[in-house]
LUMTIGU-223890 format. One record per residue (C-alpha): residue in three letters; x, y, z; residue number from 1. Coordinates in steps of 0.1 Angstrom, whole numbers. Layout:
residues N
 type    xx    yy    zz seq
  ALA     X     Y     Z NUM
...
//
This chain:
residues 539
 type    xx    yy    zz seq
  MET    11  -177  -394   1
  ARG    23  -147  -380   2
  PRO    14  -134  -351   3
  THR   -14  -107  -350   4
  ARG   -29   -82  -327   5
  THR   -55  -106  -323   6
  THR   -33  -132  -309   7
  ASP   -17  -108  -283   8
  ILE   -53   -95  -272   9
  ARG   -61  -132  -264  10
  ILE   -28  -138  -249  11
  LEU   -30  -110  -227  12
  ALA   -65  -119  -218  13
  GLY   -53  -152  -206  14
  ILE   -27  -138  -189  15
  VAL   -49  -115  -167  16
  ALA   -73  -146  -161  17
  LEU   -40  -169  -147  18
  GLY   -27  -140  -127  19
  ALA   -64  -141  -112  20
  ILE   -62  -176  -102  21
  ALA   -26  -175   -90  22
  LEU   -38  -144   -68  23
  LEU   -69  -162   -54  24
  ILE   -46  -197   -49  25
  GLY   -15  -176   -36  26
  GLY   -33  -156   -13  27
  ALA   -46  -183     6  28
  PHE   -11  -197    11  29
  ALA     1  -167    22  30
  GLY   -18  -164    47  31
  LEU   -16  -200    59  32
  ILE    24  -194    56  33
  ALA    23  -159    76  34
  GLU     4  -175   104  35
  GLY    25  -206   106  36
  ALA    55  -185   104  37
  ARG    38  -161   134  38
  ASP    43  -193   160  39
  LEU    66  -221   147  40
  SER    67  -242   177  41
  GLY    30  -241   179  42
  ALA    24  -249   140  43
  TYR    49  -280   150  44
  ALA    30  -287   182  45
  ALA    -3  -288   162  46
  PHE    11  -318   143  47
  ASP     0  -342   174  48
  GLY   -20  -374   176  49
  TYR   -52  -355   170  50
  LEU   -43  -343   137  51
  LEU   -29  -377   127  52
  ARG   -63  -396   138  53
  ILE   -81  -369   117  54
  ALA   -62  -380    90  55
  ARG   -65  -416    91  56
  PHE  -100  -415    97  57
  THR   -99  -390    65  58
  LEU   -80  -421    40  59
  TRP   -98  -449    59  60
  GLN  -134  -432    50  61
  ALA  -122  -430    14  62
  ILE  -106  -460     9  63
  LEU  -141  -478    23  64
  SER  -164  -453     3  65
  THR  -139  -460   -31  66
  LEU  -146  -497   -26  67
  LEU  -181  -495   -19  68
  SER  -188  -478   -49  69
  VAL  -164  -489   -76  70
  LEU  -168  -524   -70  71
  PRO  -206  -528   -75  72
  ALA  -207  -502  -100  73
  LEU  -184  -521  -122  74
  PHE  -211  -553  -122  75
  VAL  -240  -527  -125  76
  ALA  -224  -513  -156  77
  ARG  -222  -545  -170  78
  ALA  -253  -554  -163  79
  LEU  -266  -524  -183  80
  ALA  -245  -531  -212  81
  ARG  -257  -565  -216  82
  HIS  -287  -554  -221  83
  PRO  -287  -525  -242  84
  ARG  -321  -527  -250  85
  PHE  -349  -529  -225  86
  PHE  -379  -504  -217  87
  GLY  -364  -478  -191  88
  ARG  -329  -481  -196  89
  GLU  -328  -447  -207  90
  LEU  -346  -437  -180  91
  ILE  -324  -451  -153  92
  LEU  -290  -438  -170  93
  GLN  -308  -404  -167  94
  LEU  -317  -411  -130  95
  PHE  -278  -420  -125  96
  ALA  -271  -388  -135  97
  VAL  -292  -368  -111  98
  PRO  -266  -373   -79  99
  LEU  -241  -352  -102 100
  ALA  -261  -322  -102 101
  LEU  -278  -326   -67 102
  PRO  -263  -305   -38 103
  ALA  -244  -326   -14 104
  ILE  -266  -312    15 105
  VAL  -297  -320    -1 106
  ALA  -287  -356    -7 107
  ALA  -279  -358    30 108
  LEU  -310  -348    40 109
  GLY  -328  -373    19 110
  ILE  -307  -401    36 111
  LEU  -313  -389    70 112
  THR  -353  -391    59 113
  LEU  -347  -429    48 114
  TYR  -327  -438    78 115
  GLY  -320  -413   104 116
  ARG  -332  -424   139 117
  ALA  -369  -410   127 118
  GLY  -366  -418    92 119
  TYR  -390  -437    69 120
  PHE  -369  -471    76 121
  ALA  -360  -466   113 122
  ASP  -388  -493   128 123
  LEU  -378  -518   103 124
  LEU  -340  -512   107 125
  GLY  -348  -512   146 126
  GLY  -363  -546   143 127
  LEU  -337  -561   122 128
  GLY  -313  -550   151 129
  GLY  -334  -562   180 130
  GLY  -337  -525   190 131
  PRO  -342  -489   191 132
  TRP  -325  -476   156 133
  PRO  -296  -452   167 134
  GLY  -295  -434   131 135
  ILE  -271  -435   107 136
  TYR  -246  -406   121 137
  GLY  -209  -417   118 138
  LEU  -191  -436    94 139
  SER  -223  -456    84 140
  GLY  -237  -425    71 141
  ILE  -208  -411    53 142
  LEU  -200  -443    33 143
  VAL  -241  -445    24 144
  ALA  -240  -409    14 145
  HIS  -204  -415    -6 146
  VAL  -220  -444   -23 147
  PHE  -253  -427   -35 148
  PHE  -233  -401   -50 149
  ASN  -203  -423   -63 150
  LEU  -217  -452   -74 151
  PRO  -238  -435  -104 152
  LEU  -208  -419  -117 153
  ALA  -184  -449  -116 154
  THR  -211  -470  -135 155
  ARG  -217  -444  -166 156
  LEU  -180  -443  -163 157
  PHE  -173  -481  -166 158
  LEU  -199  -482  -193 159
  GLU  -185  -456  -211 160
  ALA  -155  -477  -214 161
  LEU  -176  -507  -224 162
  GLN  -193  -488  -248 163
  THR  -160  -489  -266 164
  VAL  -159  -523  -273 165
  PRO  -163  -530  -314 166
  ALA  -198  -545  -321 167
  ASP  -175  -572  -345 168
  GLN  -160  -587  -308 169
  TRP  -198  -590  -300 170
  ARG  -210  -604  -329 171
  LEU  -184  -631  -333 172
  ALA  -187  -641  -291 173
  THR  -224  -650  -300 174
  GLN  -214  -669  -331 175
  LEU  -190  -690  -311 176
  GLY  -215  -693  -281 177
  MET  -197  -678  -257 178
  ARG  -213  -676  -224 179
  ALA  -214  -649  -196 180
  ARG  -178  -663  -177 181
  PRO  -158  -663  -207 182
  ALA  -175  -633  -223 183
  PHE  -163  -613  -191 184
  ARG  -128  -629  -189 185
  LEU  -120  -620  -225 186
  ILE  -136  -591  -240 187
  GLU  -151  -574  -211 188
  TRP  -127  -575  -182 189
  PRO   -95  -557  -201 190
  VAL  -115  -526  -212 191
  LEU  -126  -523  -174 192
  ARG   -94  -535  -157 193
  GLN   -79  -502  -179 194
  ALA  -107  -479  -171 195
  LEU  -104  -494  -129 196
  PRO   -75  -474  -120 197
  GLY   -86  -437  -135 198
  ILE  -121  -443  -120 199
  ALA  -110  -457   -86 200
  GLY   -86  -428   -81 201
  LEU  -115  -400   -91 202
  VAL  -138  -415   -66 203
  PHE  -113  -414   -39 204
  MET  -104  -378   -45 205
  LEU  -140  -367   -46 206
  CYS  -145  -385   -10 207
  ILE  -110  -375     4 208
  THR  -124  -338    -4 209
  SER  -157  -344     9 210
  PHE  -170  -319    31 211
  THR  -205  -311    32 212
  ILE  -214  -349    36 213
  VAL  -190  -354    66 214
  LEU  -201  -317    80 215
  THR  -240  -335    79 216
  LEU  -233  -368    90 217
  GLY  -203  -375   105 218
  GLY  -219  -372   137 219
  GLY  -187  -359   162 220
  PRO  -152  -361   168 221
  ARG  -147  -396   160 222
  SER  -162  -392   122 223
  THR  -143  -363   114 224
  THR  -122  -355    81 225
  LEU   -95  -329    76 226
  GLU  -118  -305    59 227
  VAL  -140  -306    85 228
  ALA  -115  -302   113 229
  ILE  -105  -270    96 230
  TYR  -137  -252    94 231
  GLN  -142  -265   130 232
  ALA  -106  -250   141 233
  LEU  -117  -216   123 234
  ARG  -157  -211   131 235
  PHE  -156  -230   167 236
  ASP  -124  -230   185 237
  PHE  -109  -203   163 238
  ASP   -74  -221   167 239
  PRO   -58  -207   133 240
  ILE   -26  -228   138 241
  ARG   -43  -260   141 242
  ALA   -64  -249   109 243
  VAL   -31  -240    90 244
  ALA   -15  -278   104 245
  LEU   -47  -294    92 246
  THR   -49  -275    57 247
  LEU   -13  -281    51 248
  LEU   -20  -319    54 249
  GLN   -46  -316    33 250
  ILE   -29  -300     4 251
  GLY    -3  -327     4 252
  LEU   -30  -357     6 253
  THR   -49  -336   -22 254
  LEU   -19  -333   -45 255
  VAL    -8  -370   -41 256
  VAL   -42  -379   -50 257
  VAL   -44  -357   -81 258
  LEU    -8  -372   -94 259
  VAL   -16  -403   -95 260
  LEU   -51  -394  -111 261
  THR   -30  -374  -139 262
  ARG    -7  -406  -142 263
  LEU   -38  -426  -148 264
  GLY   -53  -402  -173 265
  ALA   -88  -399  -152 266
  ASN  -116  -380  -158 267
  THR  -108  -352  -132 268
  VAL  -142  -335  -136 269
  GLY  -163  -361  -132 270
  ASP  -184  -367  -165 271
  ALA  -195  -391  -186 272
  ASN  -215  -384  -216 273
  LEU  -228  -416  -226 274
  PRO  -241  -420  -264 275
  ILE  -270  -441  -277 276
  ALA  -263  -480  -269 277
  PRO  -253  -495  -301 278
  ARG  -265  -525  -315 279
  ARG  -247  -558  -303 280
  TYR  -253  -595  -309 281
  LEU  -255  -609  -272 282
  TRP  -269  -639  -259 283
  VAL  -279  -640  -227 284
  GLY  -290  -668  -205 285
  MET  -322  -668  -181 286
  GLY  -300  -672  -149 287
  GLU  -277  -642  -159 288
  ALA  -306  -622  -169 289
  GLY  -326  -624  -137 290
  PHE  -292  -614  -122 291
  ASN  -286  -587  -138 292
  ALA  -320  -575  -137 293
  ALA  -320  -577   -98 294
  LEU  -283  -556   -96 295
  ILE  -297  -530  -118 296
  ALA  -334  -528   -98 297
  PHE  -314  -530   -61 298
  SER  -290  -500   -75 299
  LEU  -321  -479   -87 300
  VAL  -340  -484   -58 301
  PHE  -304  -474   -37 302
  VAL  -302  -442   -60 303
  ALA  -336  -434   -64 304
  GLY  -347  -435   -29 305
  PRO  -330  -407   -13 306
  MET  -343  -385   -43 307
  ALA  -380  -401   -34 308
  ALA  -376  -391     3 309
  THR  -364  -358    -3 310
  VAL  -393  -349   -27 311
  ALA  -418  -365    -3 312
  ALA  -405  -346    31 313
  GLY  -401  -316    13 314
  LEU  -441  -314     0 315
  HIS  -453  -323    37 316
  ALA  -433  -288    47 317
  ASP  -453  -255    44 318
  LEU  -437  -241    16 319
  GLY  -459  -214     9 320
  ARG  -450  -205    49 321
  LEU  -414  -207    38 322
  VAL  -414  -189     6 323
  MET  -430  -164    23 324
  GLU  -403  -159    51 325
  ARG  -383  -130    48 326
  ALA  -350  -156    57 327
  VAL  -360  -176    30 328
  ARG  -361  -151     2 329
  SER  -334  -130     9 330
  ALA  -313  -162    12 331
  ALA  -326  -174   -17 332
  LEU  -318  -139   -37 333
  THR  -281  -140   -27 334
  SER  -279  -172   -40 335
  VAL  -291  -162   -72 336
  VAL  -272  -133   -73 337
  LEU  -237  -149   -59 338
  ALA  -244  -177   -82 339
  PHE  -250  -157  -115 340
  MET  -218  -138  -105 341
  SER  -199  -168  -102 342
  ALA  -211  -181  -135 343
  VAL  -204  -154  -154 344
  LEU  -169  -149  -140 345
  SER  -163  -187  -145 346
  ALA  -170  -184  -181 347
  ALA  -152  -153  -189 348
  VAL  -119  -170  -170 349
  SER  -120  -202  -186 350
  LEU  -129  -189  -221 351
  ALA   -99  -163  -216 352
  LEU   -75  -192  -208 353
  ILE   -87  -213  -237 354
  MET   -82  -183  -264 355
  ALA   -50  -177  -249 356
  ARG   -38  -217  -250 357
  ARG   -53  -218  -287 358
  ALA   -32  -184  -293 359
  LEU     1  -197  -282 360
  SER    -4  -230  -299 361
  LEU    -4  -209  -333 362
  ARG    29  -194  -327 363
  ARG    47  -224  -312 364
  SER    80  -230  -329 365
  GLU    95  -265  -336 366
  GLN   108  -267  -301 367
  GLY    74  -275  -286 368
  LYS    56  -259  -255 369
  THR    64  -229  -237 370
  LEU    57  -225  -200 371
  LEU    36  -201  -205 372
  GLU    15  -222  -229 373
  TYR    18  -252  -204 374
  ALA     5  -230  -175 375
  MET   -28  -217  -199 376
  ASP   -33  -257  -208 377
  THR   -33  -269  -171 378
  GLY   -43  -232  -152 379
  ALA   -75  -248  -143 380
  GLY   -62  -279  -128 381
  PHE   -44  -258  -103 382
  VAL   -80  -256   -84 383
  LEU   -80  -296   -81 384
  VAL   -51  -295   -57 385
  VAL   -64  -268   -35 386
  PRO  -103  -278   -27 387
  PRO  -124  -247   -19 388
  ILE  -121  -252    18 389
  VAL   -84  -247    16 390
  ILE   -87  -215     1 391
  GLY  -118  -202    22 392
  ALA   -94  -213    50 393
  GLY   -64  -195    38 394
  TRP   -79  -160    31 395
  PHE  -101  -164    63 396
  ILE   -70  -163    85 397
  LEU   -54  -135    61 398
  LEU   -83  -111    58 399
  ARG   -89  -113    96 400
  HIS   -60   -94   101 401
  VAL   -73   -64    74 402
  GLY  -111   -62    85 403
  ASP  -143   -78    90 404
  VAL  -141  -113    77 405
  PHE  -179  -119    75 406
  ALA  -184   -84    53 407
  LEU  -162   -99    24 408
  ALA  -183  -131    23 409
  PRO  -200  -122   -12 410
  VAL  -163  -118   -27 411
  MET  -148  -151   -16 412
  VAL  -182  -171   -25 413
  VAL  -181  -156   -61 414
  THR  -147  -160   -68 415
  VAL  -139  -194   -51 416
  ASN  -170  -210   -67 417
  ALA  -158  -198  -104 418
  VAL  -127  -208  -102 419
  MET  -141  -241   -88 420
  ALA  -163  -245  -117 421
  MET  -139  -238  -143 422
  PRO  -126  -276  -150 423
  PHE  -166  -280  -159 424
  ALA  -166  -247  -180 425
  ILE  -131  -255  -198 426
  ARG  -145  -292  -210 427
  ALA  -178  -274  -224 428
  LEU  -159  -245  -239 429
  ARG  -127  -256  -254 430
  PRO  -139  -282  -281 431
  ALA  -162  -260  -297 432
  TYR  -136  -230  -297 433
  ASP  -108  -249  -310 434
  ALA  -128  -262  -338 435
  SER  -139  -227  -346 436
  SER  -104  -214  -347 437
  GLU   -93  -241  -369 438
  ARG  -119  -232  -395 439
  HIS  -114  -195  -391 440
  GLU   -81  -187  -384 441
  ARG   -66  -179  -415 442
  LEU   -94  -159  -428 443
  CYS   -94  -135  -400 444
  ALA   -60  -131  -404 445
  PHE   -64  -124  -438 446
  LEU   -90   -98  -432 447
  GLY   -79   -84  -400 448
  ILE  -106   -91  -379 449
  SER   -99   -86  -346 450
  GLY  -107   -78  -308 451
  TRP  -144   -75  -300 452
  ASN  -157   -76  -339 453
  ARG  -139  -114  -341 454
  LEU  -158  -123  -309 455
  LYS  -190  -109  -320 456
  LEU  -188  -120  -359 457
  ILE  -169  -154  -356 458
  ASP  -165  -167  -326 459
  TRP  -198  -158  -305 460
  PRO  -224  -183  -331 461
  PRO  -202  -215  -321 462
  LEU  -199  -207  -283 463
  ARG  -232  -196  -279 464
  ARG  -247  -230  -268 465
  PRO  -213  -243  -252 466
  LEU  -211  -207  -231 467
  ALA  -248  -220  -220 468
  THR  -237  -252  -208 469
  ALA  -206  -239  -189 470
  PHE  -227  -210  -171 471
  ALA  -256  -233  -159 472
  PHE  -231  -258  -146 473
  ALA  -209  -232  -132 474
  MET  -242  -219  -115 475
  ALA  -260  -250  -104 476
  LEU  -225  -259   -88 477
  SER  -223  -224   -71 478
  LEU  -263  -226   -59 479
  GLY  -256  -260   -40 480
  ASP  -221  -255   -26 481
  LEU  -218  -251     9 482
  GLY  -181  -250    17 483
  VAL  -167  -213    12 484
  ILE  -204  -196    27 485
  ALA  -198  -225    57 486
  LEU  -167  -203    70 487
  PHE  -178  -168    54 488
  GLY  -215  -169    63 489
  SER  -232  -152    88 490
  GLU  -268  -140   100 491
  SER  -263  -110    73 492
  VAL  -249  -130    44 493
  GLN  -270  -162    40 494
  THR  -278  -187    10 495
  LEU  -298  -213    11 496
  PRO  -276  -241    17 497
  TYR  -263  -218    49 498
  LEU  -301  -216    58 499
  LEU  -306  -253    53 500
  LEU  -277  -259    75 501
  SER  -287  -239   105 502
  ARG  -322  -251   102 503
  MET  -309  -286   105 504
  GLY  -291  -276   133 505
  SER  -320  -265   152 506
  TYR  -340  -293   145 507
  ARG  -364  -277   122 508
  THR  -363  -306   101 509
  GLU  -398  -298    80 510
  ASP  -382  -263    72 511
  ALA  -347  -278    63 512
  ALA  -369  -307    41 513
  GLY  -387  -281    23 514
  LEU  -357  -259    15 515
  ALA  -340  -292     1 516
  LEU  -365  -296   -19 517
  ILE  -365  -259   -32 518
  LEU  -328  -261   -38 519
  GLY  -328  -294   -52 520
  VAL  -354  -286   -81 521
  VAL  -335  -253   -88 522
  CYS  -302  -273   -92 523
  LEU  -314  -302  -112 524
  GLY  -334  -279  -137 525
  LEU  -303  -259  -141 526
  MET  -281  -290  -150 527
  PHE  -307  -301  -170 528
  ALA  -307  -273  -191 529
  ALA  -266  -275  -193 530
  THR  -271  -310  -206 531
  ARG  -298  -300  -230 532
  PHE  -275  -271  -245 533
  GLY  -247  -295  -247 534
  LYS  -265  -320  -268 535
  GLY  -278  -290  -291 536
  ALA  -239  -281  -291 537
  SER  -226  -314  -302 538
  ALA  -251  -321  -327 539
//
């Protein structure tokens, strides 16, 4: 098919989108490099024992969190796979999807409500320890929060892998009277072993780039990761040189993890769409059934506990007074406006990259992909290497030489959150657009349908639901994000997560619980809407 004007327009839109991403990330690097070049000796001296100790703790907590999340998830997923039909199974799987949608600061408050010094379990834990319960701040709190988020994710991914085992193998195993141990060794373990490196790598990446969890539950300098140290160096110490050193080290670690994930073929957007459980012919003994039931029940309580605690604490707060507070209403309005703009930008940039990639693939010669097509295909993956706090730090350092950094908070929040939501948006949009292009490309070229007419008449009908999915997902992620606003937030520009963090810092726990409930409900509603639209799109 010869190139058409439509193809050129799509490619131009993709180039503009790719240039915007390059400007955002390149500007952050420019700020870091310029600041480091101002004082090379100071930048070199910043790589001291303190920085190395933080790097060790960052790796250590990520390794422990990965082990504590992935290993139990492997057996929980197996237990769910061995029992494809039981009352409440679908509800459990839906509950395991909730942590993906819950803002990290809301989950952290729920964990503190349960296990904190004044939490629901404080007396019980203090009695078991033989003294007053000191709370869960520090490494223990970080690990509990990371397991809360990542155990359900890893369970769903392992379960997705187990559901690829053909039903004929289970039927044959049942006919041969194969019990649990040989079935695990011969049927389940080969599938789990193949999925294990990618899932473990994904969880490790999520833990090594964790910011909000460590900020709220770290509890001091001894439990600080690189991203939190970057935030502290800029907002509290105002030491740009140390922030540059910390940022460069964080980028190096993240780059290594992303390269390993790419090598392993991991699902870097952290989504697991589970199909309806197929009918299987399994024989499960009473002992195994009891063990599986206990394992599922324990994981269910562990995941549901912080959610229930958040709801209970939030309902005890004076929600009416909170809603009427001027600061809360202003923060809510700011959050909604910024999240809406971020979602629109994320969907538009993602669609531009997808359209350009498809157009370039149609023009491809026998020589294979061009560099531009490869950039369009992997443009969203660039953001995985540079976490939001790193981009924010680079622009914070760069913009402080230009004007008031905090006045530019809305622009930074919208752009960074939009780019960070792109991998999820592309995952929702790309299959639908490629399928539509496959059906209509030749017809559009023959009839000369291009530009806005093509988008309105040809592409829009199949893209409505995927676009709604991408929009809702991006808006939910932006609403619950604390990374960029933590750097650029101020009294004049506050979002709900930023206000929630400030209320927690001033020990106004009831207000924080009420805000957490409001924020959690809104984000969950958006995520469930995205899931509903996504199912409708795939139907």
